[in-house]
All heavy atoms as an XYZ file, in Angstrom:
933
protein
N       0.849     -1.181      0.048
C      -0.036      0.003     -0.029
C       0.937      1.200      0.020
O       1.902      1.307      0.700
C      -0.835      0.000      1.220
C      -1.937      1.028      1.227
S      -3.060      0.938      2.659
C      -3.945     -0.561      2.372
N       0.461      2.253     -0.783
C       1.325      3.403     -0.847
C       1.269      4.274      0.398
O       0.289      4.230      1.093
C       0.865      4.267     -2.093
C       1.024      3.643     -3.413
C       0.700      4.590     -4.373
C       0.954      3.912     -5.882
N       0.472      4.772     -6.919
N       2.357      4.888      0.687
C       2.434      5.726      1.920
C       1.365      6.827      1.893
O       0.750      7.138      3.006
C       3.824      6.356      2.057
C       4.023      6.995      3.401
C       3.878      6.098      4.550
O       4.379      4.898      4.619
N       3.265      6.587      5.686
N       1.093      7.420      0.743
C       0.058      8.514      0.736
C      -1.272      7.971      1.192
O      -2.038      8.575      1.870
C      -0.054      8.953     -0.753
C       1.179      9.520     -1.281
C       1.185      9.558     -2.809
O       0.229      9.138     -3.390
O       2.170      9.965     -3.423
N      -1.595      6.688      0.734
C      -2.939      6.097      1.105
C      -2.960      5.821      2.614
O      -3.997      6.092      3.221
C      -3.095      4.836      0.270
C      -4.326      4.025      0.633
C      -5.351      4.302     -0.440
C      -6.472      3.282     -0.203
N      -7.696      3.744     -0.868
N      -1.862      5.356      3.165
C      -1.863      5.072      4.564
C      -1.985      6.373      5.342
O      -2.712      6.477      6.269
C      -0.443      4.354      4.848
C      -0.386      2.929      4.338
C      -0.266      4.373      6.448
C       0.943      2.285      4.437
N      -1.231      7.457      4.923
C      -1.313      8.737      5.659
C      -2.823      9.315      5.557
O      -3.352      9.772      6.474
C      -0.406      9.763      5.020
C       1.067      9.447      5.301
O       1.334      8.602      6.244
O       1.943      9.943      4.529
N      -3.401      9.126      4.455
C      -4.767      9.610      4.161
C      -5.721      8.813      5.133
O      -6.597      9.469      5.792
C      -5.160      9.377      2.790
O      -6.537      9.705      2.548
N      -5.485      7.479      5.222
C      -6.380      6.637      6.072
C      -6.142      7.026      7.568
O      -7.091      7.134      8.286
C      -6.122      5.207      5.871
C      -6.593      4.760      4.398
S      -6.134      3.053      4.031
C      -7.013      2.123      5.291
N      -4.959      7.343      7.911
C      -4.647      7.766      9.336
C      -5.396      9.001      9.603
O      -6.036      9.146     10.740
C      -3.190      7.927      9.476
C      -2.349      6.628      9.702
C      -0.935      7.013      9.922
C      -0.133      5.708     10.108
N       1.300      6.001     10.415
N      -5.390      9.985      8.724
C      -6.099     11.219      8.920
C      -7.568     11.059      9.070
O      -8.250     11.585      9.903
C      -5.916     12.267      7.807
C      -4.406     12.845      7.861
C      -4.210     13.854      6.739
C      -2.832     14.381      6.842
N      -2.487     15.204      5.603
N      -8.138     10.113      8.211
C      -9.575      9.888      8.281
C      -9.909      9.133      9.652
O     -10.964      9.538     10.171
C      -9.983      8.915      7.115
C      -9.987      9.654      5.769
C     -10.404      8.725      4.625
O     -10.718      7.556      4.873
O     -10.288      9.152      3.468
N      -9.101      8.259     10.078
C      -9.412      7.585     11.330
C      -9.274      8.547     12.516
O     -10.008      8.296     13.501
C      -8.573      6.281     11.469
C      -9.053      5.170     10.740
C      -8.376      4.689      9.723
C     -10.278      4.487     11.084
C      -8.825      3.595      8.958
C     -10.763      3.450     10.315
C     -10.093      3.013      9.297
N      -8.263      9.505     12.433
C      -8.111     10.545     13.513
C      -9.489     11.315     13.581
O      -9.949     11.648     14.625
C      -6.939     11.303     13.214
C      -5.665     10.654     13.662
S      -4.170     11.583     13.245
C      -4.455     13.200     13.845
N      -9.958     11.679     12.402
C     -11.176     12.508     12.283
C     -12.347     11.690     12.865
O     -13.172     12.221     13.558
C     -11.390     12.951     10.854
N     -12.460     10.438     12.540
C     -13.467      9.529     12.975
C     -13.426      9.467     14.532
O     -14.404      9.632     15.168
C     -13.347      8.222     12.433
C     -14.402      7.162     12.820
C     -15.845      7.610     12.495
C     -14.127      5.691     12.255
N     -12.203      9.273     15.007
C     -12.019      9.261     16.433
C     -12.540     10.569     17.179
O     -13.109     10.483     18.191
C     -10.586      8.987     16.874
C     -10.414      8.658     18.340
C     -11.261      7.499     18.834
O     -11.138      6.427     18.377
N     -11.996      7.741     19.912
N     -12.159     11.742     16.492
C     -12.569     12.934     17.112
C     -14.020     12.988     17.154
O     -14.656     13.509     18.069
C     -11.956     14.123     16.266
C     -10.458     14.341     16.366
O      -9.867     13.728     17.313
O      -9.968     14.982     15.529
N     -14.690     12.700     16.134
C     -16.203     12.662     16.016
C     -16.770     11.796     17.114
O     -17.680     12.157     17.752
C     -16.658     12.196     14.665
O     -16.273     12.974     13.603
N     -16.293     10.528     17.266
C     -16.749      9.605     18.303
C     -16.483     10.164     19.635
O     -17.361      9.952     20.521
C     -16.183      8.249     18.011
C     -16.629      7.506     16.778
C     -15.857      6.260     16.569
C     -18.161      7.322     16.787
N     -15.402     10.753     19.923
C     -15.146     11.325     21.193
C     -16.191     12.353     21.639
O     -16.545     12.407     22.835
C     -13.669     11.836     21.260
C     -12.659     10.992     21.262
O     -12.851      9.777     21.496
O     -11.414     11.386     20.970
N     -16.724     13.120     20.711
C     -17.651     14.239     20.949
C     -18.963     13.653     21.157
O     -19.765     14.054     22.029
C     -17.583     15.222     19.889
C     -16.228     15.929     19.815
C     -18.704     16.318     20.122
C     -15.711     16.638     21.022
N     -19.415     12.719     20.348
C     -20.832     12.266     20.264
C     -21.090     10.824     20.965
O     -22.154     10.375     20.947
C     -21.461     12.371     18.881
C     -20.755     11.407     17.987
C     -21.515     13.790     18.364
C     -21.429     11.189     16.649
N     -20.014     10.236     21.316
C     -20.203      8.883     21.887
C     -20.891      8.875     23.208
O     -20.956      9.888     23.872
C     -18.775      8.127     22.025
O     -17.991      8.774     23.020
N     -21.202      7.664     23.713
C     -21.829      7.426     24.956
C     -23.347      7.189     24.728
O     -23.831      7.250     23.636
N     -24.002      6.871     25.817
C     -25.384      6.418     25.760
C     -26.369      7.557     25.499
O     -27.440      7.255     24.966
C     -25.734      5.700     27.087
C     -27.014      5.101     27.166
C     -27.244      4.357     28.497
C     -28.499      3.696     28.561
N     -28.705      2.964     29.783
N     -26.086      8.795     25.857
C     -27.057      9.820     25.874
C     -26.899     10.936     24.817
O     -27.880     11.612     24.489
C     -27.070     10.447     27.286
C     -27.237      9.416     28.341
C     -26.365      9.036     29.322
C     -28.478      8.574     28.524
N     -26.883      7.941     30.066
C     -28.204      7.779     29.638
C     -29.709      8.582     27.991
C     -29.145      6.865     30.090
C     -30.653      7.674     28.364
C     -30.363      6.834     29.547
N     -25.746     11.366     24.451
C     -25.520     12.543     23.589
C     -26.311     12.512     22.412
O     -26.967     13.473     22.057
C     -24.033     12.761     23.362
C     -23.289     13.168     24.556
C     -21.856     13.495     24.205
C     -21.004     13.606     25.440
N     -20.589     12.399     25.971
N     -26.319     11.381     21.631
C     -27.008     11.440     20.379
C     -28.565     11.440     20.722
O     -29.301     12.073     19.895
C     -26.667     10.199     19.477
C     -25.294     10.192     18.957
C     -27.683      9.810     18.433
C     -25.130     11.205     17.817
N     -29.043     10.762     21.714
C     -30.444     10.842     22.117
C     -30.793     12.327     22.375
O     -31.863     12.713     21.954
C     -30.728      9.859     23.236
C     -30.555      8.399     22.939
C     -30.788      7.571     24.096
C     -30.646      6.109     23.817
N     -30.864      5.235     24.997
N     -30.031     13.022     23.183
C     -30.336     14.361     23.544
C     -30.385     15.199     22.242
O     -31.398     15.949     22.074
C     -29.373     14.948     24.584
C     -29.442     14.113     25.889
C     -29.511     16.409     24.706
C     -28.257     14.308     26.851
N     -29.379     15.020     21.442
C     -29.293     15.808     20.185
C     -30.505     15.493     19.252
O     -31.061     16.340     18.556
C     -27.980     15.607     19.499
C     -26.861     16.222     20.307
S     -25.284     16.047     19.510
C     -25.536     17.118     18.147
N     -30.954     14.263     19.203
C     -32.035     13.824     18.437
C     -33.379     14.573     18.896
O     -34.183     15.043     18.123
C     -32.279     12.267     18.473
N     -33.515     14.680     20.198
C     -34.631     15.513     20.734
C     -34.506     16.937     20.249
O     -35.374     17.495     19.805
C     -34.718     15.309     22.321
C     -35.763     16.380     22.917
C     -34.955     14.001     22.801
N     -33.309     17.481     20.503
C     -33.066     18.895     20.113
C     -33.216     19.259     18.632
O     -33.356     20.346     18.293
C     -31.848     19.321     20.713
C     -31.749     19.395     22.253
C     -30.419     19.844     22.695
C     -32.847     20.220     22.878
N     -33.084     18.105     17.781
C     -33.364     18.369     16.375
C     -34.768     18.810     16.150
O     -35.114     19.423     15.099
C     -33.077     17.043     15.583
S     -31.343     16.724     15.313
N     -35.674     18.597     17.071
C     -37.043     18.885     16.922
C     -37.391     20.323     17.400
O     -38.532     20.744     17.275
C     -37.963     17.861     17.713
C     -37.814     16.469     17.311
C     -38.058     16.207     15.884
O     -39.020     16.625     15.306
N     -37.094     15.482     15.202
N     -36.287     21.017     17.941
C     -36.604     22.452     18.315
C     -36.022     22.685     19.728
O     -35.195     21.997     20.250
N     -36.574     23.711     20.335
C     -36.201     24.172     21.636
C     -36.911     23.423     22.756
O     -38.101     23.340     22.702
C     -36.474     25.782     21.716
C     -36.037     26.420     23.022
C     -36.299     27.891     22.981
O     -37.511     28.267     23.046
O     -35.351     28.615     22.821
N     -36.174     23.055     23.771
C     -36.784     22.286     24.907
C     -36.248     22.767     26.260
O     -35.049     23.112     26.251
C     -36.503     20.815     24.736
C     -37.244     20.078     23.664
C     -36.759     20.087     22.352
C     -38.477     19.481     23.837
C     -37.422     19.494     21.357
C     -39.163     18.904     22.863
C     -38.703     18.909     21.516
N     -37.016     22.619     27.187
C     -36.715     22.841     28.558
C     -36.183     21.572     29.130
O     -36.392     20.541     28.505
C     -37.884     23.306     29.455
C     -38.402     24.670     29.012
C     -39.551     25.092     29.831
N     -38.934     25.623     31.092
C     -39.756     26.318     31.934
N     -40.931     26.599     31.655
N     -39.239     26.765     33.073
N     -35.325     21.606     30.261
C     -34.734     20.511     30.808
C     -35.760     19.399     31.072
O     -35.585     18.274     30.728
C     -34.014     20.939     32.049
C     -33.177     19.846     32.726
C     -31.862     19.747     32.480
C     -33.744     19.017     33.695
C     -31.042     18.735     33.118
C     -32.990     18.008     34.320
C     -31.623     17.914     33.984
N     -36.859     19.729     31.794
C     -37.820     18.803     32.174
C     -38.507     18.098     30.926
O     -39.042     17.019     30.980
C     -38.972     19.465     33.029
O     -39.544     20.588     32.258
N     -38.581     18.882     29.814
C     -39.174     18.326     28.614
C     -38.256     17.253     28.094
O     -38.757     16.159     27.549
C     -39.456     19.412     27.634
C     -40.559     20.368     28.032
C     -40.659     21.569     27.167
O     -39.644     22.054     26.615
O     -41.796     22.096     27.017
N     -36.953     17.501     28.053
C     -35.988     16.540     27.613
C     -36.101     15.263     28.433
O     -36.039     14.113     27.910
C     -34.509     17.065     27.590
C     -34.514     18.290     26.531
C     -33.586     15.981     27.114
C     -33.195     19.124     26.703
N     -36.170     15.485     29.736
C     -36.338     14.373     30.654
C     -37.538     13.441     30.323
O     -37.466     12.302     30.460
C     -36.505     14.888     32.089
C     -35.275     15.111     32.825
C     -35.638     15.513     34.292
O     -36.445     16.488     34.544
O     -35.095     14.752     35.200
N     -38.600     14.130     29.948
C     -39.857     13.345     29.666
C     -39.720     12.512     28.314
O     -40.257     11.367     28.236
C     -41.023     14.303     29.540
C     -41.444     14.901     30.850
C     -42.552     15.912     30.666
C     -42.981     16.499     31.972
N     -43.867     17.663     31.831
N     -38.981     13.078     27.445
C     -38.731     12.348     26.102
C     -37.795     11.129     26.266
O     -37.898     10.058     25.653
C     -38.292     13.307     25.042
C     -37.942     12.576     23.804
C     -39.311     14.392     24.799
N     -36.823     11.362     27.152
C     -35.814     10.326     27.511
C     -35.931      9.935     28.965
O     -35.171     10.216     29.767
C     -34.404     10.798     27.268
C     -34.199     11.543     25.908
C     -33.328      9.702     27.276
C     -32.978     12.235     25.683
N     -36.991      9.152     29.319
C     -37.353      8.888     30.679
C     -36.295      8.121     31.387
O     -36.135      8.137     32.654
C     -38.702      8.140     30.656
C     -38.692      7.518     29.223
C     -37.937      8.479     28.362
N     -35.442      7.270     30.771
C     -34.538      6.513     31.515
C     -33.219      7.237     31.866
O     -32.326      6.785     32.620
C     -34.158      5.243     30.670
C     -33.468      5.523     29.375
C     -34.371      5.694     28.232
O     -35.605      5.882     28.372
O     -33.893      5.678     27.022
N     -33.000      8.538     31.475
C     -31.957      9.322     31.855
C     -32.189     10.024     33.232
O     -33.287     10.464     33.510
C     -31.574     10.351     30.737
C     -30.135     10.968     31.113
C     -32.566     11.435     30.694
C     -29.594     11.761     29.885
N     -31.209     10.068     34.068
C     -31.380     10.684     35.405
C     -31.109     12.177     35.235
O     -30.282     12.597     34.269
C     -30.318     10.159     36.433
O     -28.963     10.439     35.968
C     -30.495      8.762     36.596
N     -31.685     12.979     36.073
C     -31.506     14.464     35.955
C     -29.916     14.835     36.040
O     -29.556     15.665     35.345
C     -32.148     15.029     37.226
C     -33.243     14.012     37.412
C     -32.703     12.753     37.109
N     -29.216     14.171     36.933
C     -27.772     14.378     37.057
C     -27.027     14.092     35.745
O     -26.229     14.892     35.370
C     -27.263     13.569     38.103
C     -25.812     13.803     38.494
C     -25.349     12.957     39.659
N     -23.951     13.271     39.923
C     -23.299     12.726     40.933
N     -23.918     11.947     41.748
N     -22.033     12.970     41.112
N     -27.415     13.011     35.083
C     -26.708     12.581     33.876
C     -27.127     13.628     32.739
O     -26.233     13.998     31.916
C     -27.034     11.112     33.519
C     -26.326     10.725     32.253
S     -24.573     10.856     32.310
C     -24.196      9.632     33.440
N     -28.406     13.968     32.634
C     -28.866     14.831     31.683
C     -28.127     16.164     31.790
O     -27.638     16.760     30.783
C     -30.331     15.066     31.709
C     -30.935     16.040     30.712
C     -30.623     15.738     29.308
C     -32.462     16.178     30.903
N     -28.048     16.697     33.027
C     -27.275     17.898     33.241
C     -25.862     17.829     32.830
O     -25.296     18.803     32.135
C     -27.353     18.229     34.785
O     -26.687     19.398     35.037
N     -25.197     16.782     33.161
C     -23.784     16.562     32.798
C     -23.609     16.570     31.278
O     -22.690     17.237     30.651
C     -23.290     15.261     33.390
C     -21.909     14.874     33.018
C     -21.528     13.499     33.624
C     -20.188     13.028     33.004
N     -20.042     11.596     32.944
N     -24.439     15.783     30.618
C     -24.403     15.585     29.098
C     -24.714     16.986     28.402
O     -24.027     17.308     27.489
C     -25.231     14.504     28.660
C     -24.922     13.064     29.168
C     -23.676     12.527     28.596
O     -22.764     13.317     27.950
O     -23.314     11.388     28.813
N     -25.634     17.724     28.872
C     -26.000     18.954     28.329
C     -24.774     19.926     28.510
O     -24.451     20.753     27.549
C     -27.279     19.627     28.935
C     -28.609     18.984     28.482
C     -29.738     19.419     29.399
C     -28.899     19.360     26.955
N     -24.176     19.990     29.704
C     -22.952     20.772     29.824
C     -21.872     20.507     28.882
O     -21.285     21.355     28.268
C     -22.487     20.696     31.331
C     -23.291     21.416     32.322
C     -22.777     21.179     33.689
C     -23.751     21.765     34.734
N     -23.294     21.488     36.080
N     -21.669     19.137     28.606
C     -20.679     18.770     27.645
C     -21.060     19.161     26.264
O     -20.166     19.666     25.423
C     -20.351     17.307     27.709
C     -19.727     16.697     28.968
C     -19.722     15.205     28.968
C     -18.249     17.225     29.019
N     -22.258     19.053     25.827
C     -22.679     19.505     24.580
C     -22.578     21.015     24.393
O     -22.282     21.456     23.285
C     -24.121     19.020     24.309
C     -24.251     17.398     24.144
C     -25.706     17.029     24.186
C     -23.650     17.015     22.835
N     -22.904     21.740     25.452
C     -22.698     23.200     25.374
C     -21.236     23.612     25.275
O     -20.896     24.369     24.452
C     -23.304     23.905     26.625
C     -22.944     25.326     26.778
C     -24.906     23.667     26.521
N     -20.333     22.889     26.011
C     -18.953     23.187     25.939
C     -18.360     22.896     24.518
O     -17.483     23.563     24.102
C     -18.140     22.306     26.983
C     -18.263     22.729     28.359
C     -17.597     21.756     29.305
O     -17.159     20.713     28.970
N     -17.605     22.156     30.585
N     -18.963     21.844     23.912
C     -18.480     21.519     22.549
C     -19.111     22.311     21.490
O     -19.079     21.912     20.294
C     -18.576     20.074     22.397
C     -17.546     19.306     23.058
O     -16.367     19.365     22.721
N     -17.879     18.480     24.058
N     -19.950     23.279     21.753
C     -20.630     24.185     20.995
C     -21.600     23.526     19.965
O     -21.857     23.924     18.900
C     -19.569     25.084     20.160
C     -18.646     25.789     21.092
C     -17.769     26.742     20.287
C     -16.678     27.436     21.105
N     -17.026     27.939     22.413
N     -22.196     22.481     20.514
C     -23.261     21.731     19.744
C     -24.659     22.187     20.157
O     -25.644     22.166     19.433
C     -23.114     20.203     19.942
C     -21.834     19.691     19.382
C     -21.666     18.198     19.832
C     -21.758     19.803     17.823
N     -24.702     22.648     21.405
C     -26.019     23.033     21.999
C     -25.882     24.340     22.633
O     -24.853     24.715     23.105
C     -26.439     21.961     23.089
C     -27.583     22.464     23.911
C     -26.802     20.691     22.495
N     -26.961     25.154     22.593
C     -27.037     26.498     23.136
C     -28.043     26.396     24.283
O     -29.057     25.920     24.219
C     -27.522     27.521     22.123
O     -26.672     27.639     20.946
C     -27.621     28.913     22.714
N     -27.494     26.996     25.398
C     -28.304     27.085     26.636
C     -28.748     28.534     26.726
O     -27.859     29.447     26.745
C     -27.531     26.658     27.830
C     -28.179     26.716     29.206
C     -27.251     26.237     30.272
N     -27.893     26.147     31.491
C     -27.996     27.018     32.447
N     -27.353     28.226     32.292
N     -28.588     26.884     33.568
N     -30.036     28.788     26.847
C     -30.594     30.143     26.988
C     -31.370     30.307     28.263
O     -32.213     29.465     28.545
C     -31.549     30.471     25.763
C     -31.907     31.817     25.657
C     -32.580     32.073     24.308
C     -32.984     33.575     24.184
N     -33.802     33.791     22.962
N     -30.957     31.344     28.956
C     -31.604     31.586     30.282
C     -32.445     32.904     30.167
O     -31.992     33.889     29.714
C     -30.508     31.814     31.415
C     -31.256     32.155     32.744
C     -29.585     30.646     31.422
N     -33.762     32.735     30.502
C     -34.738     33.904     30.486
C     -34.852     34.341     31.930
O     -35.007     33.565     32.879
C     -36.027     33.377     29.900
C     -36.036     32.858     28.486
C     -35.700     31.533     28.227
C     -36.282     33.695     27.398
C     -35.690     31.058     26.933
C     -36.236     33.258     26.099
C     -36.044     31.857     25.806
O     -35.995     31.458     24.605
N     -34.847     35.626     32.076
C     -34.995     36.217     33.378
C     -36.418     36.371     33.749
O     -37.027     37.472     34.148
C     -34.394     37.593     33.354
C     -32.846     37.530     33.385
O     -32.288     36.535     33.937
N     -32.131     38.395     32.726
N     -37.203     35.353     33.723
C     -38.543     35.202     34.174
C     -38.660     34.798     35.667
O     -37.546     34.325     36.186
C     -39.466     34.261     33.323
C     -39.487     34.637     31.860
O     -39.393     35.816     31.541
O     -39.787     33.709     31.080
N     -39.829     34.774     36.152
C     -39.959     34.247     37.505
C     -40.967     33.154     37.484
O     -42.089     33.404     37.157
C     -40.360     35.320     38.533
O     -39.411     36.281     38.563
C     -40.451     34.724     39.959
N     -40.611     31.916     37.624
C     -39.237     31.392     37.936
C     -38.388     31.441     36.621
O     -38.861     31.571     35.474
C     -39.540     29.940     38.260
C     -40.754     29.567     37.548
C     -41.682     30.839     37.574
N     -37.126     31.318     36.825
C     -36.129     31.394     35.757
C     -36.478     30.232     34.831
O     -36.708     29.064     35.136
C     -34.692     31.234     36.240
C     -33.687     31.149     35.121
C     -34.347     32.431     37.157
N     -36.456     30.512     33.535
C     -36.641     29.593     32.435
C     -35.367     29.340     31.668
O     -34.574     30.303     31.298
C     -37.741     30.115     31.493
C     -38.086     29.213     30.318
C     -39.148     29.784     29.448
C     -39.286     29.053     28.196
N     -40.200     29.673     27.269
N     -35.008     28.106     31.518
C     -33.767     27.711     30.776
C     -34.160     26.786     29.614
O     -34.947     25.853     29.882
C     -32.819     27.010     31.674
C     -31.464     26.574     30.905
C     -32.416     27.852     32.862
N     -33.762     27.104     28.468
C     -33.988     26.162     27.286
C     -32.763     25.834     26.609
O     -31.661     26.469     26.732
C     -34.929     26.994     26.277
O     -34.325     28.010     25.713
C     -36.331     27.254     26.856
N     -32.851     24.734     25.828
C     -31.757     24.214     25.095
C     -32.174     24.049     23.687
O     -33.258     23.574     23.375
C     -31.271     22.851     25.703
C     -30.815     22.976     27.124
C     -31.787     22.869     28.161
C     -29.452     23.212     27.376
C     -31.191     22.930     29.473
C     -28.998     23.342     28.651
C     -29.980     23.181     29.661
O     -29.461     23.308     31.007
N     -31.270     24.353     22.783
C     -31.464     24.110     21.371
C     -30.113     23.724     20.695
O     -28.988     24.028     21.266
C     -31.872     25.453     20.610
O     -30.990     26.433     20.859
C     -33.245     25.882     20.980
N     -30.225     23.011     19.510
C     -28.956     22.827     18.834
C     -28.560     24.170     18.206
O     -29.399     24.945     17.661
C     -29.226     21.765     17.722
C     -29.438     20.322     18.090
C     -29.650     19.508     16.873
C     -28.160     19.838     18.853
N     -27.274     24.434     18.210
C     -26.791     25.622     17.550
C     -26.521     25.206     16.162
O     -26.674     24.114     15.653
C     -25.672     26.298     18.236
C     -24.401     25.547     18.313
O     -24.359     24.521     17.573
O     -23.513     25.891     19.006
N     -26.070     26.119     15.324
C     -25.810     25.818     13.887
C     -24.735     24.697     13.732
O     -24.960     23.846     12.823
C     -25.171     27.018     13.131
C     -26.273     28.106     12.937
O     -27.480     27.805     12.943
O     -25.917     29.279     12.754
N     -23.788     24.691     14.580
C     -22.729     23.590     14.532
C     -23.425     22.265     14.797
O     -23.126     21.238     14.257
C     -21.609     23.944     15.444
C     -20.423     23.067     15.354
C     -19.889     22.678     14.164
C     -19.865     22.533     16.524
C     -18.675     21.876     14.072
C     -18.760     21.623     16.444
C     -18.181     21.367     15.241
O     -17.140     20.544     15.175
N     -24.257     22.237     15.891
C     -24.931     21.073     16.201
C     -25.945     20.550     15.190
O     -26.113     19.401     14.988
N     -26.559     21.507     14.514
C     -27.545     21.160     13.445
C     -26.759     20.523     12.258
O     -27.413     19.768     11.491
C     -28.180     22.474     12.871
C     -29.353     22.892     13.810
C     -29.834     24.325     13.376
C     -30.499     21.991     13.807
N     -25.518     20.679     12.095
C     -24.745     20.074     11.062
C     -24.764     18.547     11.276
O     -24.462     17.831     10.283
C     -23.323     20.585     10.920
O     -22.487     20.242     12.079
N     -25.007     18.057     12.511
C     -25.111     16.682     12.791
C     -26.482     16.045     12.494
O     -26.654     14.831     12.562
C     -24.688     16.316     14.164
C     -23.206     16.386     14.395
C     -22.847     16.347     15.917
C     -22.464     15.197     13.756
N     -27.471     16.880     12.245
C     -28.757     16.439     11.998
C     -28.916     15.322     10.898
O     -29.521     14.365     11.151
C     -29.815     17.578     11.731
C     -31.189     17.076     11.716
C     -32.293     18.274     11.608
O     -31.785     19.410     11.359
O     -33.404     18.012     11.792
N     -28.311     15.545      9.791
C     -28.311     14.501      8.745
C     -27.747     13.207      9.230
O     -28.338     12.153      8.925
C     -27.546     15.078      7.630
C     -27.557     16.555      7.846
C     -27.645     16.743      9.258
N     -26.783     13.236      9.987
C     -26.149     11.994     10.537
C     -27.108     11.368     11.466
O     -27.298     10.182     11.441
C     -24.777     12.349     11.253
C     -24.304     11.124     11.930
C     -23.802     13.027     10.295
N     -27.743     12.128     12.373
C     -28.653     11.547     13.295
C     -29.896     10.931     12.664
O     -30.341      9.903     12.880
C     -29.174     12.712     14.269
C     -27.940     13.125     15.172
C     -30.313     12.137     15.154
C     -28.191     14.358     15.966
N     -30.411     11.630     11.586
C     -31.487     11.093     10.792
C     -31.139      9.774     10.043
O     -31.920      8.860     10.067
C     -32.035     12.149      9.798
C     -32.604     13.359     10.399
C     -33.786     13.045     11.369
O     -34.580     12.235     11.096
N     -33.760     13.712     12.504
N     -29.856      9.715      9.522
C     -29.454      8.400      8.937
C     -29.310      7.346      9.943
O     -29.717      6.254      9.597
C     -28.153      8.647      8.119
C     -28.241      9.456      6.892
C     -29.220      8.787      5.904
O     -29.163      7.542      5.731
O     -30.057      9.482      5.344
N     -28.986      7.701     11.187
C     -28.825      6.656     12.170
C     -30.157      6.174     12.619
O     -30.477      4.920     12.856
C     -28.186      7.155     13.467
C     -26.630      7.303     13.374
C     -26.164      8.108     14.585
C     -25.939      6.001     13.291
N     -31.140      7.126     12.578
C     -32.586      6.672     12.883
C     -33.043      5.702     11.799
O     -33.615      4.623     12.038
C     -33.419      7.945     13.031
C     -34.855      7.514     13.014
C     -33.173      8.708     14.211
N     -32.887      6.084     10.517
C     -33.275      5.286      9.368
C     -32.581      3.949      9.472
O     -33.281      2.919      9.240
C     -32.967      5.948      8.074
C     -33.789      7.091      7.698
C     -33.405      7.617      6.363
C     -33.842      8.990      6.126
N     -33.317      9.617      4.967
N     -31.290      3.926      9.659
C     -30.628      2.644      9.824
C     -31.090      1.734     10.847
O     -31.365      0.579     10.723
C     -29.055      2.883     10.033
C     -28.300      1.570      9.906
C     -27.749      1.116      8.770
C     -28.029      0.691     10.966
N     -27.085     -0.119      9.032
C     -27.236     -0.325     10.377
C     -28.360      0.695     12.271
C     -26.782     -1.473     11.136
C     -27.773     -0.434     13.073
C     -27.106     -1.498     12.479
N     -31.396      2.391     12.064
C     -31.998      1.624     13.261
C     -33.330      1.031     12.927
O     -33.668     -0.064     13.319
N     -34.157      1.755     12.115
C     -35.494      1.258     11.825
C     -35.291      0.086     10.897
O     -36.045     -0.883     11.034
C     -36.347      2.396     11.243
C     -36.745      3.416     12.237
S     -37.483      4.777     11.375
C     -39.119      4.828     12.265
N     -34.518      0.172      9.876
C     -34.338     -0.931      8.952
C     -33.662     -2.115      9.679
O     -34.055     -3.272      9.434
C     -33.307     -0.562      7.878
C     -34.050      0.439      6.867
O     -35.237      0.403      6.670
N     -33.326      1.288      6.186
N     -32.831     -1.874     10.635
C     -32.183     -2.918     11.406
C     -33.305     -3.671     12.183
O     -33.254     -4.908     12.220
C     -31.085     -2.385     12.258
C     -30.431     -3.470     13.135
N     -29.573     -4.392     12.518
C     -30.437     -3.565     14.481
C     -29.180     -5.185     13.612
N     -29.620     -4.729     14.735
N     -34.161     -2.902     12.872
C     -35.148     -3.566     13.625
C     -36.043     -4.466     12.696
O     -36.508     -5.569     13.124
C     -36.066     -2.483     14.294
C     -35.411     -2.013     15.603
C     -36.377     -1.033     16.308
N     -35.887     -0.815     17.676
C     -36.233     -1.579     18.640
N     -37.035     -2.507     18.531
N     -35.732     -1.302     19.854
N     -36.443     -3.884     11.614
C     -37.266     -4.692     10.630
C     -36.468     -6.027     10.234
O     -37.148     -7.029     10.173
C     -37.619     -3.859      9.445
C     -38.745     -2.940      9.575
C     -39.292     -2.390      8.312
N     -38.329     -1.482      7.667
C     -38.288     -0.181      7.859
N     -39.184      0.407      8.753
N     -37.448      0.516      7.151
N     -35.214     -5.896     10.025
C     -34.460     -7.014      9.469
C     -34.323     -8.107     10.625
O     -34.544     -9.254     10.343
C     -33.003     -6.634      9.072
C     -32.185     -7.729      8.555
C     -30.797     -7.148      8.004
C     -30.024     -8.211      7.504
N     -30.097     -8.418      6.086
N     -34.085     -7.688     11.843
C     -33.889     -8.480     12.981
C     -35.190     -9.150     13.454
O     -35.196    -10.362     13.807
C     -33.134     -7.822     14.036
C     -31.715     -7.320     13.687
C     -33.087     -8.600     15.329
C     -30.840     -8.435     13.245
N     -36.262     -8.405     13.448
C     -37.489     -8.866     13.948
C     -38.507     -9.427     13.063
O     -39.602     -9.516     13.322
C     -38.163     -7.794     14.874
C     -37.397     -7.369     16.107
C     -36.823     -6.122     16.246
C     -37.246     -8.271     17.134
C     -36.142     -5.804     17.378
C     -36.492     -7.966     18.294
C     -35.903     -6.715     18.328
N     -37.985     -9.827     11.794
C     -38.917    -10.413     10.768
C     -39.403    -11.705     11.317
O     -38.713    -12.558     11.894
C     -38.087    -10.613      9.497
C     -38.220     -9.364      8.601
C     -37.657     -9.672      7.215
C     -37.850     -8.524      6.300
N     -37.326     -8.739      4.998
């Protein structure tokens, strides 16, 4: 195999690893899939993903905000209102999430025939 091809493949695998490091885990993709549907409050995300604990949801949302995939907006109402949305960078993953959903639906059909 030519060295150029090897170097190219190494760069691709590094990029793949970077992607997986950001979106891997049990919850991040699920949270982002919810946020693909629009703006949600913390409690609304909890209701859509009932098996996630509040502590874990808080932790994952913080990581998604730190990685500039999700925007956290605080409204100065009484009581304080906090919402989460995908920002433009996070929205760039929406096609990937939609393809994962399609693949998962096809997989279920194949397995449960």
